[in-house]
C-alpha positions as CSV (number, residue, x, y, z in Angstrom):
1,M,0.1,0.5,0.1
2,V,2.7,2.4,0.9
3,D,4.2,1.7,-2.3
4,S,1.6,3.2,-4.3
5,L,1.3,6.8,-2.6
6,Y,4.4,7.8,-3.8
7,T,6.6,7.6,-7.3
8,P,10.2,9.0,-6.8
9,H,11.7,11.0,-9.2
10,T,14.9,9.5,-10.9
11,Y,17.3,11.4,-8.9
12,Q,14.8,10.0,-6.0
13,Q,15.3,6.3,-7.0
14,Q,19.5,6.2,-7.3
15,M,18.8,8.2,-3.5
16,H,16.8,5.6,-2.2
17,A,18.6,2.6,-4.5
18,S,21.9,3.8,-2.1
19,R,22.6,1.9,0.7
20,A,25.0,4.6,2.0
21,K,24.6,5.7,5.3
22,N,24.0,9.3,4.7
23,K,22.5,10.8,1.6
24,V,22.9,13.9,0.6
25,M,20.9,15.3,-2.5
26,E,22.4,18.3,-4.5
27,V,18.3,19.6,-5.9
28,A,17.1,23.4,-5.9
29,R,13.3,24.5,-4.7
30,R,10.3,21.9,-4.7
31,G,13.1,18.8,-5.5
32,G,11.2,16.5,-3.3
33,K,13.6,16.3,-1.4
34,S,11.0,16.5,2.3
35,R,9.0,13.2,0.6
36,S,11.9,11.2,0.0
37,A,13.7,11.6,3.0
38,F,9.8,11.2,5.1
39,W,9.7,7.8,2.5
40,E,13.6,6.8,3.3
41,L,12.5,6.8,7.6
42,I,8.9,4.9,6.3
43,D,10.8,2.4,4.7
44,A,13.3,2.2,7.5
45,W,10.4,1.7,10.3
46,Q,8.9,-1.5,8.3
47,E,12.3,-2.7,7.9
48,A,13.0,-2.2,12.1
49,Q,10.1,-4.1,12.6
50,Q,11.2,-7.6,10.6
51,N,14.2,-7.5,13.0
52,P,14.3,-8.7,16.4
53,V,15.1,-6.5,19.3
54,A,16.2,-7.1,22.8
55,R,12.7,-6.1,24.7
56,S,15.8,-3.8,26.9
57,L,15.8,-1.1,24.4
58,V,12.4,1.1,24.7
59,P,12.0,2.3,21.8
60,P,12.7,0.2,19.1
61,F,13.3,2.8,17.1
62,N,14.4,5.8,17.3
63,A,14.6,9.0,14.1
64,W,15.7,12.3,14.1
65,V,13.5,15.0,12.2
66,V,15.3,18.4,11.9
67,G,15.4,21.4,9.8
68,P,17.0,25.2,10.5
69,T,14.3,26.5,13.1
70,D,11.4,25.3,14.9
71,D,8.8,27.4,12.1
72,Q,10.4,25.1,9.6
73,L,9.1,21.0,11.2
């Protein structure tokens, strides 16, 4: 279902296909940076749900959302 909600552009597909720990997209305004980052987060969350974790790890999934100002979050 999730895949039917998002169709990435060519440069977004390249970024999603990369297994790099840190990814950088150099694109202009309205280039889909936030949307592709959101789907990277969803993908990481889905992958984390497949891996068993120790009960001592609370919560089992952590993510950061970072922006230059609070207004942009």
